[in-house]
N, C-alpha and C positions, 0 to 999 in steps of 0.2 A: 281430397279431405286432409292429405297430410299437408298440402300447401295451406289450409285454412289453419291447421293445428299451430303449424310454424308461425302463422302470422300472429295469432291469438298470444302465443307465448312470446313472441318479440315484443309485443304491445306490453303485456303485464310486466315483461321483465325490463323494458325501458323505463316504464313508471316506477318500477321498484328501485332502479337505478338512480332515478332522480329524486326519490324521496330518502333513500336509505344511503347512497353511497356516493353522490355526486359532492362538488366542494359546497361551502355554504352559500347561501343566497344573501347578496349584499342589496338589499330593496331599495335603499336610496339612492344607489349608484345605478341601479337598472332603471328606475324611474326616471331620472336626470338623463339617463343615454337615451331613452325612448322619447322623451320629450324634446331632446335636440334632435333627434331624427325625424319627428314628425312636424316640428316647427322649423324645419330646414336649416337649423342652426348648426350645419355640417362641420363648421371650423373647429368646434370643438370636440369632433367625433373622431376616435382613430379611423383612417380610411380603410384598414383592414376590417373593422367592426361593421361600418357602414356596407362594404361590399357584402360581408358574410349575411348581414340581415338581408339585404336585397337579393341575394342569391337564392335566399328560402322563398321569397317572392316569387323569382323565375321559376323555381321548381314548381310551385303551385300552379302557375300558368302552363307550365309542361303538362302536368297531370290533367289540367283541365282541357287540354287540347285533345285528349284522350278519353278521358272518362265521361265526359257530358254526353259524348255518343255511346259508349258503354251502358251509361245510366238510363239512357231511353229504352233499353231493352230489359234492363232489370227488374226485380220485384221490387226494389228499392232505388229511388232516384240518388243521383250524386250530389245534388245541389246542397243537402244539410250538411254534409261531411265536408264539401267546399268551405262553407262557410265557418265550420267548425275549425277547418284547418288554418284559417288566416289568423286564428287567435292560439292555437296549441302546435301548428305543425303537424310533423306525422303522427302526433297522438289522436288528431282527428282524421287522419287520412287512413290509418291502417285498419280501422274496424270495418270501413267499407271494402278495403281489399279483401278483407277476411269474409265477409257478407256475400260478396258478389259471387255469380256463379260465372262458369266459361261461357263467353258470349262473342260469336265471330259474325253478326249480323246486325243491319242497322235497317230499319224501315220508317216509311214516312218522308216528307220533306225537311230539309233544313231551313230553319228561322235564319233571321239575321244573325243573331248571336253564334249558331251553329256554323254558317256560313264564314264568319269571322275566324272562329277558332279551325277550320278547316282550310283556310287560305294559307298560300305560301307566305304572305306579307306577315302574318303573326309569326310564323317561324323565323323569318329573317329579322323582324323586329326586335324579338327576344334573343336572338343570336348576337346581333350588334349591340344592344343594351348589356349582354353578358361579357362581350369584350371589352366595351368600355370600362365596366366595373372593375375586370382584373387589372386594366391598365392603370385605373385608378388605385387600386390597392397596392400596387407596387411602391407608391409613394408613402405608404402607411409603416407604422411602428410594429414590426412583426415580433419583435422580442416583447413587447407590452402585451400583444394579444396574446402570446404564448403563456404568459405567465396569468392573464386573465382566465386562460381556458381552464389552467390548473387550480385557479383559487375562486372561480365565480360560477355559479351554479347555472345562470341565465346564459352566460357565454358557452359555458362547456355543453350544456343542454341544446342550445342551437346550434353549434357545431356538428354535434353527433345525428341531430334531426336533420341536417344538409346531408350528411353522409348516407342516413336512412334513405332519404330522397332517391339518391343516385342510385343504392344498392336495389331498391324496389321496383325500380322501372320494367325491367325485365316481365314482371310478373302480370302485366299489363299490355307488353307490346305485341306478343304473339297474337292476340286477339283483334288487336287494331290494325295489324299487317292483315291478317285474315279478312276482315271487314272492307279493305283495301283491294283485295284480290292480289296481293303482293307477297306470296308465300315465298321468301327468300331467304335461306339459312343464313347465308353469307352476309345479307344485310341484318338479319336478327343478331347475329354473334358480334357484327362489327359496334351496332349501336349499343348493345347490352355489355360490351367490354371496354367502352370509353365512357367514362362518367362524365354527366353533364352536357359535353359538347356532343357526344353520339346522339342523345336523344334530340339536342337542337338541330344538328343536321337533319335529323329523321324528319322533323317538323317542317323543314325548308324542303325537302325533295319527295315526300309522301304523296302519292296520288289521291285525289279527293275520292271520298266515300260516295258511292252512286246513291241518288235521290229514289225513294220510292220503290226500294227494292231491299226484299227480305229472303236472303240467301241461307240456305242450312248446308253448312260446309263441314266436312269432317275435321275432328281436332287437328290442330296443325301442330309444327314442330315446337313452336314458341309454347304454346299452353300446356304442351305435354312434358316438356323440358323443365319447367320453371315449377311445376308443383311440388 
């Protein structure tokens, strides 16, 4: 219960920050940035901003690799929140994290979509994409990015959303490890304490979820520590 309350308070607090305390929104500049990104006119986009925007998408894929399995066994599915997260980032994700119950089981067969999310190819592809994005961001204008972070609501909010994505992953990691019969405290803390790259390595190395198995397991170290 304390985990749920903390997540709802975080959600409300983030909304309040964006509305009341974040830098002003420069709508025309934001729309121009988004247009350049989606039309692949990347020559006019600061590589740091393009990297940050893409990393938010990478984070959504990381959570998808865990929560579409989790949502199969919940009273509420994950996919509506996944769709909401595409437009709103963590504002669409946090309500699912707050509404879901601890779940350490998976039953039924994996369709083609779940098999893709469960594959090591999925984790490796995300990892290579992330490394490429960071390499590209090195060429960017970091001073300009910092100035926009301090003066533009969209850049400021997107940066904080990325940080929240990294911060909240341990809240679902323990249950995913239990579904895979991989109850290893060292792995849990190594993944939890290394932002972004910890979850990416986890997706590359984790064992697959067994099909057609419904296991009832006691609460694991992960779910008990992150509440």
